[in-house]
VEXLUM-830675 format. One line per 2 residues: number of its first residue (from 1); their letters; for each residue x, y, z of C-alpha. Coordinates in steps of 0.2 Angstrom, whole numbers, padded with zeros to 4 digits. Layout:
! VEXLUM-830675
NUM> A> X/Y/Z ~ ...
! end
This chain:
! VEXLUM-830675
1> XX> 0137/-0277/-0256 ~ 0149/-0265/-0248
3> XX> 0146/-0246/-0252 ~ 0157/-0239/-0266
5> XX> 0162/-0222/-0261 ~ 0165/-0208/-0273
7> XX> 0182/-0200/-0275 ~ 0177/-0185/-0265
9> XX> 0170/-0196/-0251 ~ 0187/-0205/-0250
11> XX> 0197/-0189/-0251 ~ 0186/-0182/-0237
13> XX> 0190/-0197/-0226 ~ 0209/-0197/-0230
15> XX> 0210/-0179/-0226 ~ 0202/-0182/-0209
17> XX> 0217/-0192/-0203 ~ 0231/-0179/-0198
19> XX> 0245/-0189/-0205 ~ 0259/-0176/-0202
21> XX> 0275/-0184/-0205 ~ 0281/-0183/-0187
23> XX> 0265/-0192/-0182 ~ 0257/-0209/-0185
25> XX> 0248/-0214/-0202 ~ 0241/-0230/-0195
27> XX> 0223/-0225/-0193 ~ 0223/-0220/-0212
29> XX> 0232/-0237/-0216 ~ 0219/-0246/-0206
31> XX> 0204/-0237/-0214 ~ 0211/-0240/-0232
33> XX> 0215/-0258/-0228 ~ 0197/-0261/-0221
35> XX> 0189/-0252/-0236 ~ 0198/-0262/-0249
37> XX> 0194/-0278/-0239 ~ 0176/-0274/-0239
39> XX> 0177/-0275/-0258 ~ 0187/-0291/-0258
41> XX> 0204/-0284/-0261 ~ 0218/-0291/-0251
43> XX> 0231/-0277/-0246 ~ 0248/-0279/-0238
45> XX> 0256/-0267/-0226 ~ 0275/-0265/-0223
47> XX> 0277/-0258/-0205 ~ 0293/-0248/-0202
49> XX> 0303/-0258/-0189 ~ 0312/-0242/-0183
51> XX> 0295/-0232/-0183 ~ 0281/-0244/-0177
53> XX> 0269/-0230/-0178 ~ 0271/-0230/-0197
55> XX> 0267/-0242/-0212 ~ 0266/-0242/-0231
57> XX> 0251/-0251/-0239 ~ 0250/-0259/-0256
59> XX> 0238/-0270/-0266 ~ 0235/-0279/-0282
61> XX> 0219/-0281/-0293 ~ 0217/-0291/-0309
63> XX> 0227/-0305/-0316 ~ 0240/-0313/-0306
65> XX> 0254/-0308/-0317 ~ 0268/-0295/-0320
67> XX> 0266/-0279/-0329 ~ 0254/-0270/-0318
69> XX> 0251/-0251/-0319 ~ 0256/-0245/-0302
71> XX> 0247/-0230/-0294 ~ 0259/-0222/-0282
73> XX> 0256/-0209/-0268 ~ 0261/-0204/-0251
75> XX> 0251/-0203/-0235 ~ 0260/-0190/-0225
77> XX> 0257/-0172/-0226 ~ 0267/-0157/-0219
79> XX> 0262/-0148/-0203 ~ 0250/-0134/-0202
81> XX> 0258/-0127/-0186 ~ 0259/-0108/-0187
83> XX> 0249/-0107/-0203 ~ 0234/-0095/-0205
85> XX> 0221/-0107/-0211 ~ 0203/-0100/-0214
87> XX> 0195/-0117/-0212 ~ 0199/-0133/-0202
89> XX> 0214/-0140/-0212 ~ 0208/-0158/-0208
91> XX> 0190/-0156/-0215 ~ 0187/-0154/-0234
93> XX> 0179/-0138/-0237 ~ 0172/-0133/-0254
95> XX> 0172/-0115/-0258 ~ 0173/-0105/-0274
97> XX> 0177/-0120/-0285 ~ 0190/-0127/-0274
99> XX> 0192/-0141/-0261 ~ 0202/-0134/-0246
101> XX> 0211/-0145/-0234 ~ 0229/-0151/-0229
103> XX> 0234/-0164/-0242 ~ 0220/-0160/-0255
105> XX> 0233/-0155/-0267 ~ 0249/-0164/-0260
107> XX> 0243/-0178/-0262 ~ 0228/-0186/-0254
109> XX> 0217/-0180/-0269 ~ 0227/-0192/-0280
111> XX> 0227/-0205/-0266 ~ 0208/-0205/-0266
113> XX> 0207/-0206/-0285 ~ 0219/-0221/-0285
115> XX> 0209/-0230/-0271 ~ 0193/-0227/-0281
117> XX> 0201/-0234/-0297 ~ 0207/-0249/-0288
119> XX> 0190/-0253/-0282 ~ 0182/-0250/-0299
121> XX> 0195/-0261/-0307 ~ 0190/-0275/-0294
123> XX> 0172/-0275/-0302 ~ 0178/-0273/-0320
125> XX> 0185/-0287/-0331 ~ 0202/-0280/-0332
127> XX> 0215/-0289/-0343 ~ 0230/-0280/-0336
129> XX> 0232/-0278/-0317 ~ 0233/-0262/-0307
131> XX> 0242/-0259/-0291 ~ 0241/-0247/-0277
133> XX> 0256/-0241/-0267 ~ 0254/-0229/-0253
135> XX> 0271/-0224/-0244 ~ 0275/-0213/-0229
137> XX> 0288/-0200/-0225 ~ 0289/-0193/-0242
139> XX> 0289/-0176/-0235 ~ 0304/-0179/-0224
141> XX> 0315/-0185/-0239 ~ 0306/-0199/-0248
143> XX> 0313/-0211/-0235 ~ 0298/-0223/-0235
145> XX> 0297/-0228/-0253 ~ 0313/-0238/-0255
147> XX> 0309/-0251/-0242 ~ 0291/-0251/-0248
149> XX> 0296/-0255/-0266 ~ 0307/-0269/-0260
151> XX> 0293/-0276/-0250 ~ 0281/-0275/-0264
153> XX> 0292/-0285/-0276 ~ 0293/-0299/-0263
155> XX> 0274/-0300/-0262 ~ 0266/-0294/-0278
157> XX> 0270/-0298/-0296 ~ 0281/-0284/-0302
159> XX> 0273/-0269/-0310 ~ 0280/-0261/-0325
161> XX> 0273/-0243/-0327 ~ 0272/-0232/-0312
163> XX> 0261/-0216/-0311 ~ 0267/-0205/-0296
165> XX> 0252/-0194/-0293 ~ 0261/-0178/-0287
167> XX> 0252/-0162/-0292 ~ 0257/-0159/-0310
169> XX> 0240/-0151/-0317 ~ 0237/-0168/-0325
171> XX> 0252/-0166/-0336 ~ 0265/-0180/-0340
173> XX> 0281/-0175/-0331 ~ 0295/-0186/-0336
175> XX> 0310/-0179/-0327 ~ 0315/-0171/-0311
177> XX> 0331/-0167/-0302 ~ 0339/-0179/-0289
179> XX> 0342/-0172/-0271 ~ 0351/-0175/-0255
181> XX> 0356/-0166/-0240 ~ 0368/-0166/-0225
183> XX> 0364/-0160/-0208 ~ 0381/-0152/-0203
185> XX> 0386/-0149/-0185 ~ 0402/-0139/-0184
187> XX> 0410/-0140/-0166 ~ 0422/-0127/-0161
189> XX> 0432/-0122/-0145 ~ 0426/-0108/-0134
191> XX> 0437/-0094/-0129 ~ 0435/-0075/-0126
193> XX> 0434/-0066/-0142 ~ 0449/-0055/-0137
195> XX> 0460/-0071/-0139 ~ 0450/-0079/-0153
197> XX> 0466/-0085/-0161 ~ 0467/-0098/-0147
199> XX> 0450/-0105/-0150 ~ 0440/-0111/-0164
201> XX> 0424/-0102/-0170 ~ 0411/-0114/-0176
203> XX> 0401/-0101/-0186 ~ 0417/-0094/-0194
205> XX> 0423/-0111/-0198 ~ 0406/-0115/-0206
207> XX> 0407/-0100/-0217 ~ 0420/-0107/-0229
209> XX> 0408/-0122/-0232 ~ 0394/-0110/-0236
211> XX> 0405/-0100/-0247 ~ 0410/-0116/-0256
213> XX> 0392/-0118/-0260 ~ 0391/-0101/-0267
215> XX> 0406/-0103/-0278 ~ 0399/-0120/-0285
217> XX> 0382/-0111/-0289 ~ 0391/-0097/-0298
219> XX> 0402/-0110/-0308 ~ 0386/-0121/-0312
221> XX> 0376/-0105/-0317 ~ 0390/-0100/-0329
223> XX> 0393/-0117/-0337 ~ 0385/-0123/-0353
225> XX> 0371/-0135/-0347 ~ 0370/-0152/-0355
227> XX> 0355/-0158/-0366 ~ 0348/-0167/-0351
229> XX> 0350/-0152/-0339 ~ 0344/-0138/-0351
231> XX> 0326/-0142/-0349 ~ 0326/-0138/-0331
233> XX> 0324/-0122/-0322 ~ 0337/-0118/-0317
235> XX> 0347/-0129/-0329 ~ 0361/-0133/-0316
237> XX> 0364/-0142/-0300 ~ 0361/-0131/-0285
239> XX> 0369/-0130/-0267 ~ 0358/-0122/-0254
241> XX> 0358/-0118/-0235 ~ 0341/-0113/-0229
243> XX> 0343/-0113/-0210 ~ 0358/-0110/-0199
245> XX> 0360/-0107/-0180 ~ 0374/-0107/-0167
247> XX> 0384/-0097/-0155 ~ 0383/-0092/-0137
249> XX> 0387/-0073/-0136 ~ 0395/-0060/-0147
251> XX> 0411/-0060/-0137 ~ 0413/-0079/-0136
253> XX> 0420/-0090/-0151 ~ 0405/-0100/-0156
255> XX> 0406/-0118/-0150 ~ 0392/-0124/-0161
257> XX> 0385/-0120/-0178 ~ 0372/-0131/-0186
259> XX> 0365/-0130/-0204 ~ 0358/-0140/-0218
261> XX> 0367/-0141/-0235 ~ 0355/-0147/-0248
263> XX> 0359/-0152/-0266 ~ 0347/-0153/-0281
265> XX> 0356/-0162/-0295 ~ 0352/-0162/-0313
267> XX> 0350/-0179/-0322 ~ 0366/-0184/-0330
269> XX> 0377/-0179/-0315 ~ 0381/-0191/-0302
271> XX> 0375/-0188/-0284 ~ 0390/-0197/-0278
273> XX> 0401/-0184/-0286 ~ 0393/-0170/-0277
275> XX> 0392/-0180/-0260 ~ 0411/-0183/-0261
277> XX> 0415/-0165/-0266 ~ 0406/-0158/-0251
279> XX> 0413/-0171/-0239 ~ 0431/-0167/-0246
281> XX> 0428/-0149/-0242 ~ 0422/-0153/-0224
283> XX> 0437/-0163/-0220 ~ 0448/-0149/-0227
285> XX> 0440/-0136/-0215 ~ 0440/-0149/-0201
287> XX> 0459/-0151/-0203 ~ 0462/-0132/-0201
289> XX> 0451/-0132/-0186 ~ 0460/-0146/-0177
291> XX> 0477/-0138/-0181 ~ 0471/-0125/-0168
293> XX> 0462/-0137/-0156 ~ 0461/-0156/-0158
295> XX> 0444/-0156/-0150 ~ 0436/-0146/-0164
297> XX> 0427/-0157/-0177 ~ 0413/-0157/-0190
299> XX> 0399/-0170/-0189 ~ 0389/-0173/-0205
301> XX> 0374/-0184/-0207 ~ 0365/-0187/-0223
303> XX> 0347/-0184/-0220 ~ 0339/-0189/-0237
305> XX> 0344/-0194/-0254 ~ 0332/-0195/-0269
307> XX> 0338/-0201/-0286 ~ 0334/-0190/-0301
309> XX> 0320/-0196/-0313 ~ 0328/-0197/-0330
311> XX> 0317/-0195/-0345 ~ 0315/-0212/-0354
313> XX> 0316/-0215/-0372 ~ 0299/-0222/-0377
315> XX> 0295/-0225/-0359 ~ 0280/-0236/-0355
317> XX> 0273/-0225/-0341 ~ 0275/-0210/-0351
319> XX> 0267/-0217/-0366 ~ 0252/-0223/-0356
321> XX> 0249/-0206/-0348 ~ 0250/-0197/-0364
323> XX> 0237/-0209/-0371 ~ 0226/-0205/-0357
325> XX> 0228/-0187/-0356 ~ 0232/-0181/-0373
327> XX> 0247/-0172/-0367 ~ 0261/-0172/-0379
329> XX> 0271/-0158/-0372 ~ 0288/-0160/-0363
331> XX> 0287/-0156/-0344 ~ 0301/-0158/-0331
333> XX> 0302/-0151/-0313 ~ 0316/-0147/-0301
335> XX> 0308/-0154/-0285 ~ 0311/-0173/-0281
337> XX> 0298/-0187/-0280 ~ 0297/-0205/-0277
339> XX> 0296/-0208/-0296 ~ 0315/-0208/-0297
341> XX> 0316/-0222/-0283 ~ 0304/-0232/-0293
343> XX> 0314/-0230/-0309 ~ 0330/-0234/-0300
345> XX> 0321/-0251/-0295 ~ 0318/-0255/-0313
347> XX> 0301/-0248/-0316 ~ 0296/-0236/-0330
349> XX> 0290/-0220/-0321 ~ 0281/-0204/-0324
351> XX> 0273/-0190/-0313 ~ 0255/-0186/-0317
353> XX> 0242/-0180/-0304 ~ 0229/-0167/-0301
355> XX> 0233/-0150/-0293 ~ 0246/-0136/-0294
357> XX> 0262/-0139/-0285 ~ 0261/-0120/-0280
359> XX> 0248/-0125/-0268 ~ 0257/-0138/-0259
361> XX> 0263/-0135/-0241 ~ 0253/-0118/-0241
363> XX> 0240/-0112/-0228 ~ 0223/-0114/-0236
365> XX> 0230/-0128/-0247 ~ 0217/-0132/-0260
367> XX> 0214/-0142/-0276 ~ 0203/-0135/-0290
369> XX> 0187/-0145/-0292 ~ 0190/-0145/-0311
371> XX> 0207/-0153/-0308 ~ 0200/-0166/-0296
373> XX> 0187/-0170/-0309 ~ 0200/-0171/-0322
375> XX> 0209/-0184/-0311 ~ 0193/-0194/-0309
377> XX> 0191/-0194/-0328 ~ 0209/-0200/-0330
379> XX> 0206/-0214/-0319 ~ 0190/-0219/-0328
381> XX> 0199/-0220/-0344 ~ 0213/-0230/-0336
383> XX> 0201/-0243/-0329 ~ 0193/-0244/-0346
385> XX> 0210/-0246/-0355 ~ 0215/-0260/-0343
387> XX> 0198/-0269/-0347 ~ 0203/-0268/-0365
389> XX> 0222/-0270/-0366 ~ 0232/-0284/-0358
391> X> 0248/-0273/-0361
! end
């Protein structure tokens, strides 16, 4: 019989694959596929046709019927470049009650627990099926999950309750903001700054767009939040520019200015409304630029879009997680996850995973051993419940 690895052994193996989003995740996918196959579990991969070095993986265990519990995680991690690590980031190191390593918290710790649970379910007489869904490119805008979800529905019986294992300290998180972002490239026309009125300064043309974001933030902060928005921190939609660059010299009107405009939209507000509002402002600024010189322009490219996770009324996924954790408090977060994408595709979804989001993306990223153990106990209870309850 094939060896059944412990959650820690599985996490150690997953961490050893440096699946930074810019690089391949195929060695990890190959290993998981082979490990599941060793235990008689058929898995399916969805290779990205535009990125042949990346693939999603999903599998089904239990009765061949709809209604599975889906354990969802992503395989990619953020870079370690320039971060002052005290240990090898791709080797799990235990110290002071913590497991250190890139992805221990976000989110290969949960991935390992989910793989462990799938194998345990294979050897248990479960009445309700369980599925594993491992995506890619979550860290660059949750772009890998939507095609994976579509592919899953063509191959596997559709699940009904999705547990997305982002670090939540094993609490049931039932809502998060939606998000989207535009890469904005303002193209001006260079002249000497002494005759700046005959040119178009890309940096100064970008300024009204950034000032527009400041004005919207002030308006949103001052407005009375809706009931849906009031539970978030902050309880309003935010517009944010975190990086900007451009220009050639102090005495030349800047030809180029590039920045990212990101939005975090509270549930209940339409992402499309904010998208249209920004694009309207872009076109208005562009028209003023072209009135000076017709070659001036603004190019915008949407780089990511993540729907909000809206709290459900008597949601199946929430009910299940609360029964397994005993957590009856209300929790929402302002960051985005793939949970909103599953919900948009017709699944009940909730976030619940071990670890503290404050450790995600940090140098010396870690997960507390106690949190990892709590995640293990959660999966043990889940497999036991699936063995007793057909729904």
